[in-house]
C-alpha positions in Angstrom: -46.0 204.9 157.7 -42.3 205.6 156.8 -39.5 205.3 159.3 -39.2 209.1 159.4 -43.0 209.5 160.1 -42.7 206.8 162.8 -39.8 208.7 164.4 -41.7 211.9 164.4 -44.6 210.2 166.0 -42.3 209.0 168.8 -40.8 212.5 169.0 -44.2 214.0 169.8 -44.3 212.0 173.0 -41.3 214.0 174.5 -41.3 217.3 172.5 -43.6 220.3 172.3 -45.9 219.8 169.3 -45.2 223.3 167.9 -41.5 222.5 167.8 -42.1 219.2 166.0 -44.3 221.0 163.5 -41.6 223.6 162.9 -39.0 220.8 162.4 -41.2 219.0 159.9 -41.9 222.2 158.0 -38.2 223.0 157.9 -37.3 219.5 156.5 -40.1 219.7 153.9 -39.7 223.3 152.7 -36.2 224.6 153.8 -33.3 225.1 151.4 -30.4 222.7 151.7 -28.3 225.3 153.5 -31.1 225.8 156.1 -30.8 222.2 157.1 -27.1 222.2 157.6 -25.6 223.3 161.0 -28.9 224.6 162.2 -28.4 227.4 164.7 -31.1 226.6 167.3 -31.2 230.1 168.8 -31.7 231.6 165.4 -34.4 228.9 164.6 -36.1 229.7 167.9 -36.1 233.5 167.1 -37.4 232.9 163.5 -40.2 230.6 164.6 -41.1 232.4 167.8 -40.7 229.2 169.8 -39.2 228.9 173.3 -35.4 228.3 173.2 -35.4 225.6 175.9 -38.2 223.7 174.2 -36.4 224.0 170.8 -33.1 222.7 172.3 -34.9 219.9 174.1 -36.8 218.9 171.0 -33.7 218.8 168.7 -31.8 216.7 171.3 -34.6 214.2 171.4 -34.8 214.3 167.6 -31.0 213.7 167.4 -31.3 210.7 169.7 -34.0 209.3 167.3 -31.7 209.8 164.3 -33.6 212.6 162.7 -30.7 215.1 163.0 -27.0 214.7 163.6 -25.5 216.8 166.4 -22.0 218.4 165.9 -19.6 220.1 168.3 -17.8 222.7 166.2 -14.6 224.5 167.4 -14.7 228.1 166.2 -12.2 230.8 165.5 -13.2 233.9 167.5 -11.7 236.2 164.9 -13.3 235.1 161.7 -16.0 232.7 163.0 -14.6 229.8 160.9 -15.0 226.2 161.9 -11.6 225.0 162.9 -12.7 221.4 163.6 -16.0 219.6 163.7 -16.8 216.7 166.0 -19.7 214.3 166.1 -19.3 213.7 169.8 -18.1 215.6 172.9 -15.5 212.9 173.5 -13.6 214.1 170.4 -13.0 217.7 171.6 -9.3 218.4 172.5 -8.3 220.8 175.2 -5.1 221.9 173.4 -4.8 224.7 170.9 -6.6 225.0 167.5 -5.1 227.1 164.8 -6.8 229.4 162.3 -4.9 229.9 159.1 -7.1 232.8 158.0 -6.5 234.7 161.1 -2.9 233.4 161.6 -3.7 232.7 165.3 -4.1 229.8 167.7 -6.9 229.4 170.3 -7.7 227.1 173.2 -11.1 225.5 172.7 -12.9 227.2 175.6 -16.5 225.9 175.7 -17.8 229.3 176.7 -18.0 230.8 173.3 -15.6 228.9 171.0 -17.5 225.6 170.7 -20.9 225.7 169.0 -23.5 222.9 169.0 -25.3 222.7 165.7 -27.7 220.2 164.1 -27.8 218.9 160.5 -30.7 216.8 159.1 -29.8 213.1 158.8 -29.2 211.9 155.2 -31.8 209.2 156.0 -34.4 211.9 156.4 -33.4 214.2 153.6 -30.2 214.3 151.6 -28.6 217.8 151.2 -25.5 219.2 149.6 -23.6 219.4 152.8 -23.7 215.6 153.1 -21.5 215.6 150.0 -19.5 218.8 150.6 -17.2 218.2 147.6 -20.1 218.7 145.3 -21.0 222.2 146.8 -20.2 225.3 144.7 -17.2 227.2 146.0 -19.2 229.9 147.8 -21.7 227.5 149.2 -18.8 225.5 150.6 -17.4 228.6 152.3 -20.8 229.5 153.6 -21.9 226.0 154.8 -18.7 224.2 155.7 -16.2 226.8 156.7 -18.1 229.5 158.5 -20.2 228.7 161.6 -23.9 229.2 162.1 -23.1 232.4 164.0 -22.0 234.3 160.8 -24.7 236.5 159.3 -24.0 235.7 155.7 -27.1 236.3 153.7 -27.5 236.7 149.9 -26.6 240.4 150.0 -23.5 240.0 152.1 -22.4 237.0 149.9 -22.7 239.2 146.8 -20.7 241.9 148.5 -18.0 239.3 149.4 -17.8 238.3 145.7 -17.8 241.9 144.4 -15.8 243.9 146.9 -13.5 241.4 148.6 -12.7 238.7 146.1 -10.0 239.3 143.4 -10.1 235.7 142.0 -11.4 232.2 143.0 -11.4 228.8 141.4 -12.1 225.1 141.9 -8.9 223.1 141.5 -9.4 219.3 141.2 -7.2 216.8 143.0 -3.7 216.4 141.5 -4.1 219.4 139.1 -2.3 222.7 138.7 -3.4 226.2 137.8 -2.0 229.6 136.9 -3.7 232.8 137.9 -2.7 236.1 136.4 -3.5 238.9 138.9 -3.1 242.7 139.0 -2.2 243.4 142.6 -3.7 246.5 144.3 -1.8 248.2 147.1 -3.6 246.2 149.8 -3.1 243.4 152.2 -4.2 240.2 150.4 -5.1 236.7 151.6 -4.9 233.5 149.5 -7.3 231.4 151.5 -8.3 227.8 150.9 -11.1 226.5 153.1 -10.9 222.7 152.4 -7.3 222.3 153.7 -7.8 225.4 155.9 -4.7 227.1 154.6 -3.7 230.7 153.9 -0.8 232.8 152.6 -0.6 236.5 153.0 0.6 239.1 150.4 1.6 242.5 151.9 1.4 244.6 148.7 3.4 247.8 149.2 5.9 250.2 147.7 6.1 251.6 144.2 4.1 249.9 141.4 5.9 247.7 139.0 5.3 246.6 135.4 7.5 243.5 135.8 5.6 240.3 136.3 6.1 238.8 139.8 5.8 235.1 140.5 4.7 233.0 143.4 3.9 229.4 144.0 1.6 227.7 146.5 1.3 223.9 147.1 -1.7 222.5 148.8 -1.2 219.2 150.6 -2.3 217.4 153.8 1.1 217.4 155.4 1.6 221.1 156.0 -0.8 223.9 155.3 0.7 226.9 153.4 1.1 229.9 155.6 3.3 233.0 156.0 3.5 236.5 154.6 5.3 237.6 151.4 6.0 241.3 150.5 5.1 242.1 146.9 4.8 245.3 144.9 1.6 246.6 143.2 1.4 245.2 139.7 1.2 241.9 137.8 1.5 238.6 139.5 1.6 235.1 138.1 0.3 232.8 140.9 1.0 229.1 140.5 -1.3 226.7 142.4 -0.5 223.0 142.8 -3.1 220.7 144.4 -1.3 217.6 145.8 -4.2 216.4 147.9 -6.7 213.7 147.0 -9.7 216.1 146.8 -10.5 219.3 145.2 -9.4 222.6 146.7 -11.1 226.0 146.5 -8.5 228.8 146.7 -9.6 232.4 146.6 -7.7 235.7 146.7 -9.3 238.2 149.2 -8.7 241.8 149.9 -8.3 242.1 153.7 -9.8 245.5 154.0 -12.8 247.0 155.8 -15.4 245.2 153.7 -14.1 241.8 154.8 -13.8 242.7 158.4 -17.3 244.2 158.4 -18.8 241.1 156.8 -17.1 238.8 159.4 -18.1 241.1 162.2 -21.8 240.5 161.7 -22.6 237.7 164.2 -25.7 236.2 165.7 -26.0 234.2 169.0 -25.1 230.5 168.9 -25.8 227.5 171.1 -22.5 227.1 173.0 -21.1 223.9 174.4 -21.2 225.6 177.8 -24.9 226.0 177.6 -25.5 222.5 176.3 -23.5 221.0 179.2 -25.9 222.9 181.6 -29.0 221.6 179.8 -31.0 219.0 181.7 -32.3 217.3 178.6 -28.8 216.8 177.3 -27.5 215.4 180.6 -30.5 213.0 180.7 -30.7 211.9 177.1 -26.9 211.9 176.2 -25.5 210.3 179.3 -23.2 208.2 177.2 -21.6 211.3 175.5 -19.6 212.2 178.5 -16.0 213.4 178.3 -13.3 210.8 178.4 -11.5 210.2 181.6 -8.5 212.2 180.3 -10.4 215.1 178.9 -10.7 218.4 180.5 -12.4 221.4 178.9 -11.9 225.0 180.2 -14.9 227.1 181.1 -14.1 230.7 182.0 -17.3 231.4 183.9 -20.1 229.1 185.2 -22.5 229.6 188.0 -22.9 226.8 190.6 -25.7 226.4 193.1 -25.5 224.0 196.0 -28.3 223.1 198.3 -28.5 220.9 201.4 -31.4 219.8 203.6 -30.8 220.8 207.2 -31.3 218.2 209.9 -32.4 215.4 207.6 -31.1 212.7 210.0 -33.2 214.3 212.8 -36.2 214.4 210.4 -36.1 210.7 209.9 -35.9 210.2 213.6 -38.8 212.7 214.3 -41.4 211.6 211.7 -40.3 208.1 210.8 -38.6 206.6 207.7 -41.7 206.4 205.4 -43.0 210.0 206.1 -39.4 211.4 205.9 -38.8 209.6 202.6 -41.9 211.1 201.1 -40.9 214.6 202.3 -37.4 214.3 201.0 -38.7 213.0 197.7 -41.1 216.0 197.4 -38.3 218.3 198.2 -36.1 216.8 195.4 -39.0 216.9 193.0 -39.6 220.6 193.6 -35.9 221.5 193.4 -35.2 219.6 190.2 -38.2 221.0 188.5 -37.2 224.6 189.4 -33.6 224.0 188.3 -34.7 222.8 184.8 -37.3 225.6 184.4 -34.6 228.2 185.2 -32.3 227.0 182.5 -30.1 225.0 184.8 -29.0 221.3 185.1 -28.5 219.0 188.0 -24.9 217.7 188.0 -25.5 215.3 190.9 -27.3 214.7 194.2 -25.2 213.8 197.2 -27.4 212.5 200.0 -29.9 215.2 200.6 -27.8 217.8 198.7 -28.0 219.0 195.1 -25.3 220.4 192.9 -26.5 222.3 189.8 -25.1 224.6 187.2 -26.4 227.6 185.4 -25.1 229.6 182.5 -25.9 232.9 184.2 -26.0 233.9 187.8 -29.4 235.5 187.7 -30.9 232.2 186.7 -29.3 230.6 189.7 -30.6 233.3 192.0 -34.1 233.0 190.6 -33.9 229.3 191.2 -32.7 229.8 194.8 -35.5 232.2 195.6 -38.1 229.8 194.1 -36.7 226.9 196.0 -37.1 228.7 199.3 -40.7 229.6 198.4 -41.4 226.0 197.4 -40.1 224.7 200.7 -42.3 227.3 202.5 -45.3 226.0 200.6 -44.5 222.3 201.4 -44.1 223.2 205.1 -47.3 225.2 205.1 -49.3 222.3 203.6 -48.0 220.1 206.4 -48.2 222.6 209.2 -44.6 221.9 210.2 -41.2 223.4 209.5 -39.7 220.1 208.5 -38.0 221.1 205.2 -35.2 223.7 205.8 -33.0 224.1 202.7 -29.6 225.8 202.8 -28.4 227.4 199.5 -25.1 228.8 198.2 -24.3 230.4 194.8 -20.9 231.2 193.3 -19.6 231.9 189.8 -16.2 231.5 188.4 -13.9 229.4 186.1 -13.8 225.7 186.2 -12.9 222.5 184.2 -15.5 220.2 182.7 -14.3 216.7 183.4 -15.6 213.1 183.9 -15.7 211.9 187.5 -17.1 208.5 188.5 -18.4 208.0 185.0 -20.4 211.2 185.1 -19.9 214.6 183.4 -18.8 216.8 186.3 -16.9 219.9 187.1 -13.6 220.5 188.9 -11.8 223.4 190.4 -11.7 226.0 193.2 -15.0 227.6 192.0 -16.8 224.3 192.8 -15.1 224.1 196.2 -16.1 227.6 197.1 -19.7 227.2 196.0 -20.0 224.1 198.2 -18.5 225.9 201.2 -20.7 229.0 200.8 -23.8 226.8 201.0 -22.5 225.5 204.4 -22.7 229.1 205.8 -26.4 228.9 205.9 -28.0 227.8 209.2 -31.6 228.0 208.2 -33.3 229.1 205.0 -30.7 231.7 204.0 -29.2 232.0 200.6 -25.5 233.0 200.4 -24.1 234.7 197.3 -20.5 235.5 196.5 -19.1 238.8 195.1 -18.9 237.6 191.5 -22.6 236.7 191.6 -23.5 240.1 193.2 -21.6 241.9 190.5 -24.1 240.8 187.9 -26.4 243.7 186.8 -29.2 241.2 186.3 -28.8 239.8 189.8 -28.9 243.4 191.2 -32.1 243.9 189.2 -33.8 240.9 190.7 -32.9 242.0 194.2 -34.1 245.6 193.6 -37.4 244.5 192.2 -38.0 242.2 195.2 -36.8 244.9 197.6 -34.2 242.5 199.0 -31.3 244.1 200.8 -28.5 241.5 201.2 -26.3 241.5 204.3 -22.6 241.8 203.4 -20.2 239.9 205.6 -16.8 238.2 205.6 -16.6 234.5 206.0 -13.8 232.0 206.6 -14.4 228.9 204.5 -12.9 225.5 205.2 -10.0 224.8 202.9 -9.9 228.4 201.5 -6.9 230.4 202.7 -8.4 234.0 202.6 -11.7 235.2 204.0 -14.4 235.7 201.4 -16.9 238.5 201.1 -20.4 236.9 200.9 -23.9 238.3 200.9 -26.7 236.7 202.9 -30.3 236.9 201.8 -32.2 236.2 205.1 -35.2 234.0 205.4 -37.4 237.0 206.0 -37.3 237.8 202.2 -39.1 234.6 201.3 
């Protein structure tokens, strides 16, 4: 048995068999490009497999060395990869710049950082493992653009025919001259290896006189800027002063290019990965550094606490109380994972969890209440009373006490909202209630929340909250 076969045998102990089968088929039959920066949401859609099972499977496979995981910072304008990191620790919280779009962006983990997987060279060697050997358009497709760009064979052919005036491969240390006939358009000289661009605003009356322009590619300063030229002939001088080849191309920045770059498909974001229970369990060592902080524009927090746990220990004894509390934790943690959430930490008898979307948190909260009711019914006593609060808002992903955690007023409010419950109520804030999906869950369950204002400790202004009474369990 080869090492790869042995690793897949181990993988089957933790991963859905259908997911493992799909992985092995992809490795055996897929094109090289299919095994580079695999978009797990697209893989799930094409194979008909559950997204959470696919994500979990690839995480376990990555831990075994079958795939390499990368955290890619994306440009929201063109979908290009501005930087690629093998670990979460390498992500910066400062701005990243896109030469193609001539704009800078902060690496928000909501939508601007994708998590993708590439087959390990020990399993199968593909072109992307040696990117300098890729043909120019395969380099653009596989190395520059993210897994969220819908660039199939038809759209690639259109890129070549309708968008590209000229392109070439320029080896390290060499020069080239391009003779172009400039149309009255806005043009981009884009080079994906150094991620550099220069813009030609071609306007005015046509000329028959040859215009000249020079661009130097180096690793010190990427060429950028805009030059006004007239329609007509241009001699473009290109000088590669880097130690690797460059792949400059002249593109027409018209509707065809914008249409091609506008075709997107969903990606697995860093925000979703950080709220994935398998990632938190399997990649505990891949926390942010102490000095890192990554901005998240919206994340849903759910806090629970077990009411009267001290009295419970006094009432039923340490052994029985311990078993009850453990059963309570087991039920809550299982529900959180099944509703696409992740446990950040437990604090005494309390749980802090995150969810990508508020409706997942509400579904989890309703199921938690039902689970506690079932446990109490089995015992014939109302010993387990769980208080739940849910809030959504911006926050920072940080490391606290050697654990990937979250910081900010959103976290504080979520914790305080939970404390409003006196029995088995669930309290929701206004941002949660504004979700159409949350409203749909409440309507289908015929739940009518009670609106009220609440003063929260440490929060200056009163907050509008919504109570879901115990009678709706």
